[in-house]
Residue, then its C-alpha position, 0 to 999 in steps of 0.5 A: s392499445g394505447g396507440p404508437v409509443t411517444r416516449y418512455d417514462i422511468y421511475y424508481v423506488s428505494n427503501g419504501v421511499p415514494s416513487t421518483r420520476g427519473g426522466s423520460t426518453n424517446s429511445t430504449s436506454f436511459v442513464l440514472t445517476t442518483f443511485q447509491v451503492g448498497v441500496e435496493y432499487t426497483i426501476s419501472v419503465i412505462a411506455m407512453g402511448m398516444y392514447l394510454p400508457s402501457k403496463s410498467a416493466n419492473k426490475t429490482l437491482i442493488l448497485k455493487p461497489e466500484p473499486v476504491t480509489e486513492l489506495k496507498a500506504i501512508n506508513k511503514t515499519f519493519t512489520t506493519i503497513t498502514i493503508t488508506w483509501q477514499p471511502l465509497n459513497g453508499v450505505n452498509i459498505t464494509y471493506q475486505v483487505n486481503y494480503t498473503n492469504k489473510v483477510l481483514n474486514r473493516t468498516m473504515t479507513p485507515v487500516v494497520i496490517t500487522g505481523l508482516q516480514p521486514r523488507k518484503n514486497y506485498t500485494i494488498s487488495v481492498t474490496g468493497y462489500i455489501t449484503a448483495g456481494p463484493g464489488t471490484p477489488q483494487q490492488l496495491q503493490t508495496s513493501t515493509a520498511d528496509i534497514p535504513s542506510v547509514t549516512g554522513v560517512m567520513v574517513s580521516a587518517i590517524n597514521t599510515t596504517s589506521v583511520r577513524v571512520s565516523w557516521l550519523s546514527v540511524l533512526l529506526p521504526p519502533d519495532g526495530n532494535l539497533t544492535g550495532y554498526t559494521v564497517y566494511y572496507n577493502s582495497l581499491l587496488k584489489p578490484s577482484m576482491i570487491q567484485l567477489g564481494v569479499y570485504t574486511n569488516q569490524t563491528f561497533l556498538p549501537n551507541t557509537t558513531s565512529g570507530v578506528i580501523i587499524n592494520l591497514s597497508p601503507n600507501d594503499v587506497y581503501q573504500f569504506s561502507v557502514v551498515a546498521r545491524v538491527s534486531i526485528m522480532g528476535q531476528l538479526y538483519s543487516g543493511a546492504i553494503p553500498p555498491 
């Protein structure tokens, strides 16, 4: 026997690198902080007796990735979402991006996710992978781009039964094609129709930013809204009518 234990010495070896002394402790636990994800380590603990050291106790392990941090969407179109995150510190780490039962395997960030549906919510997860298996996934709740609101709407009277409505043109992501504008209007003196969502509307071409509305009732009060009509992957979408 080496006599009573006076301390424990901790050593570790990785990838053929000569044994490194990690530290010593009088207790039965010790924190090693210099390890890298994806590297195989063999840890040895030697009980140092008053006279002789004991035989070492060995343990081999590979640290799996922690969840990625700063996961966020940095760009959105109608059919794509670009995500990025802070790369993990380690070796031979790949990343698995999961969304709607689909998987992308990547080695770096950012990642562009394509083939999505317009103005839809998505849950995207990113998991760091090493040869020993996956780490802990990190999730992001985000959505594709919505049809942009039309701004700068102005109304000017032409006569007692007609007005001119003008607006600012909208800017769309590259995967959308503007097909025109729709002007919705209704009388504020008929609130029940508004509550039912019943509006009169008139459409205008995409290269216009104003239009004339005729056949209004004299001495009536109207509200006007303008929405964009957009073609995305061959399907037509319309912006929401403001409340």
